[in-house]
C-alpha positions in Angstrom: 8.5 -15.2 -16.8 5.8 -14.1 -14.6 8.1 -12.2 -12.0 9.8 -10.5 -14.8 6.5 -9.5 -16.2 5.4 -8.0 -12.8 8.9 -6.5 -12.4 8.5 -4.7 -16.1 5.0 -3.6 -15.1 6.3 -2.1 -11.7 8.9 0.1 -13.5 6.4 1.4 -15.8 6.7 5.3 -15.0 3.9 6.5 -17.4 1.0 5.5 -19.2 0.6 5.7 -22.8 -0.5 9.7 -22.8 -1.2 9.5 -26.8 -4.2 6.3 -25.9 -5.5 8.1 -22.8 -5.8 11.3 -25.0 -7.6 9.3 -27.6 -9.9 7.4 -25.1 -10.8 10.9 -23.4 -11.0 12.7 -26.5 -9.1 15.6 -25.7 -5.4 16.6 -26.7 -2.5 14.9 -25.8 -1.0 17.9 -24.1 -4.0 18.3 -21.8 -3.6 14.7 -20.5 0.1 15.3 -20.0 -0.3 18.3 -18.0 -2.9 16.9 -15.9 -0.9 13.8 -15.2 1.8 16.0 -14.3 -0.4 18.3 -12.0 -1.8 14.9 -10.5 1.8 13.6 -9.8 3.2 17.1 -8.8 0.4 17.1 -5.9 0.8 13.9 -4.8 -2.6 12.5 -6.1 -0.8 9.7 -8.4 2.1 8.2 -6.6 2.7 5.4 -9.2 1.6 3.0 -11.9 2.7 -0.5 -10.4 0.3 -3.4 -11.1 -2.3 -4.6 -8.4 -1.2 -7.9 -7.5 -3.3 -10.5 -5.5 -1.0 -11.9 -3.1 -2.9 -15.1 -2.3 -2.1 -16.3 -5.8 1.6 -15.7 -5.0 1.3 -18.1 -1.9 0.7 -15.3 0.7 -3.0 -16.4 1.7 -2.7 -15.2 5.3 -3.4 -11.6 6.1 -2.9 -10.3 9.4 -3.3 -6.8 11.4 -0.7 -6.2 14.1 -1.4 -3.6 16.7 2.1 -2.7 18.1 2.9 -0.7 21.0 6.5 0.9 21.4 8.7 2.6 23.7 8.3 6.3 23.9 11.0 8.1 21.7 11.7 4.9 19.3 9.1 5.6 16.8 11.9 6.0 14.0 14.0 3.1 14.8 11.1 1.1 14.9 9.6 2.0 11.5 13.1 1.3 10.0 13.2 -2.2 11.4 9.8 -2.8 10.2 10.4 -1.5 7.0 13.1 -4.0 6.2 10.5 -7.1 6.5 9.1 -7.7 3.0 5.9 -9.2 4.4 4.8 -5.5 6.1 2.7 -4.0 3.1 1.4 -1.0 5.4 2.6 0.9 8.6 0.3 3.4 10.2 0.6 5.5 13.4 -2.7 5.5 15.1 -4.6 6.7 18.1 -6.0 4.5 20.9 -4.7 1.4 22.3 -1.5 0.7 20.2 1.1 3.1 18.6 1.2 1.4 15.1 -1.1 -0.5 12.9 0.8 -2.9 10.4 -0.6 -5.0 7.7 1.0 -8.1 6.8 0.9 -11.1 5.0 2.5 -14.7 5.4 2.4 -17.8 3.6 1.2 -19.9 6.4 0.4 -19.7 10.2 3.9 -21.0 10.7 5.1 -18.2 8.6 3.1 -15.6 10.3 4.7 -17.0 13.8 8.2 -16.4 12.2 7.2 -12.9 11.2 5.7 -12.2 14.6 9.0 -13.2 16.4 10.8 -11.0 14.0 8.3 -8.0 14.6 9.0 -8.5 18.6 12.9 -8.6 17.9 12.7 -5.2 16.7 14.1 -2.9 19.4 11.7 -0.4 21.0 8.8 -2.7 20.5 7.1 -3.8 23.9 4.0 -5.4 22.7 1.9 -6.7 19.8 -1.7 -8.0 19.3 -2.6 -9.6 16.2 -5.7 -9.9 14.3 -6.2 -12.4 11.6 -8.6 -11.4 8.4 -11.1 -14.1 7.8 -12.1 -12.6 4.3 -12.0 -9.3 2.5 -15.3 -8.5 1.5 -14.3 -4.7 0.3 -10.8 -4.2 -0.8 -10.2 -1.0 -2.5 -7.2 0.4 -4.2 -8.7 3.6 -5.5 -11.3 5.7 -5.0 -14.1 6.0 -7.5 -13.9 8.9 -10.1 -16.6 10.9 -8.7 -14.9 10.9 -5.2 -11.6 11.9 -6.7 -13.2 14.9 -8.6 -14.8 16.0 -5.2 -11.5 15.8 -3.6 -9.7 17.7 -6.6 -12.3 20.3 -6.7 -13.4 19.5 -10.3 -17.0 18.0 -9.3 -19.7 19.5 -11.6 -21.9 22.0 -10.6 
């Protein structure tokens, strides 16, 4: 039932516009227009729930710096995208070419994931760092900062 609920929440494509208009004290059409604009410009990219992965048994968080063979970025990204434990992948500067955030159920599972990562054609070397704790973990920017980014800041 929990998984079905999470799946249903992840499929929610829009918030209740009428409820938002009541809460904000503005017309429903105003809220709808603003939501449409924020989605169109890429500010809002989805409405899925934020799930604490440790509560689902994924208590190990790690970051992998990945070095790849020149010209194989696309195939490497495709290979990593097929791994469900890969949460994020970023191209980076400095030592390494990609930074990957992954989760695992245990150190043994992490070892398995690292073996699968190294088996992706084009990956030449990895360096793994384990997160011991996450004292700051944001999934959103506070409202005043968003207003600044959108040019809606007062004054």
